[in-house]
N, C-alpha and C positions, 0 to 999 in steps of 0.2 A: 505495501500501499505505500502510494508516495503520498506525501505532505498537500494541500491543496489551500491558497490562499485568496481570496478575493481583496482588491487593491484599485488605486485608482492612478492613471498612468501622471507622473511627475513633466516628463521631459521623452520624447522621441527625433530630439537628434542624427545621435547615432545610427546608423543604416545596422537594420535586422536587431538592435536594441534601445528597449526599452527601460527607464529607469519609473520606478512601481513604489508609493508607499501605502502600507498597510497599515492602517490607523488602529488603535485597540485602547480600553477601557480599561483602567486596574484601580484597586486600592495599595497604597502606600502602607509597604510592612509598618512601620516606626508612627505615622502621624494621621494614618487612615483617613487620609483625604483623599477623593477619585481624581485621579490623575488622568491624560490622556499620551500616548505614546505612539509611537510608530517607527517602523522596521522598513527602511530601504531594500528592496530587490533590484538588482538586474535581472532583466527575465531575455530574452533569446525569442525575436517575432519574426519569423521564420520571411510571412510575405508583406510585413512591415505592414497590417491591415491597422494596429492598434494607432490615436492621435491622445495629443494629450489633453485629459479631461475624461477620457472614456473609463469605464468601470469594467475592470476585467478580473477573469479567474486565471489564476496562476499556478504552475505546479513544479515542484521539488525535480529535478533531475541530475546527470552527471555534470561536472563542472566543463563549460564550454568555455571558459575563458580565465583570467587571473580573476574576474569578478560575477563572472554568471553562472549561476545556480538552478535556477528557472528558466522554465518553459511557459510560452503564453499556451492557453486550453482554449479561452472563447471570451468574447468580447460580452460583458454582462450588459451593458446598456453604453452608446458610442451619443458621445457630445454633438460629434455633428449632424446627425439627422435631426436632435431639437434645435439647433441652431437655423436649419435651411428651412426646419419649421416654424420658426418664430419670425425669420427674413420673411418669410412668403406673408407670413399674415401682417409685418405692420408695412410691407408693399401694398395689398389690398387694402388697407385701412387708411393710408396714404390716397392709391389713388380714388378710394369712396371721396375722401374728405374734398378733395382737389376738381372732382366732379361735381359736389356738392358748392363749392365755392362760385365757380365757373356759371352754375343756373341761376345764383342770387347777384352776380356783378351783371350778367347778360339779361338786358331788358325786353 
């Protein structure tokens, strides 16, 4: 059984390599305060599918380089899809406002 984690892509600058932050919440042993922590994992992405902001599932694998010990399993949610959808909605809303303003100004 390979260990799997879910995290967010922070960097996609290198070819076939992604930097993924895996966040966790835990209680401090001495002070009992709830603390947020993160683990940085370098992930092998063979097809360069993931982009910055995507939530991805990663799995442990053999060492691929000095830092890479994880590989991409799947993209859980893509930010690009949400951005394109929001962009389309804002463009449609702007066109609607523009058509309304031209109707009002024209006699």
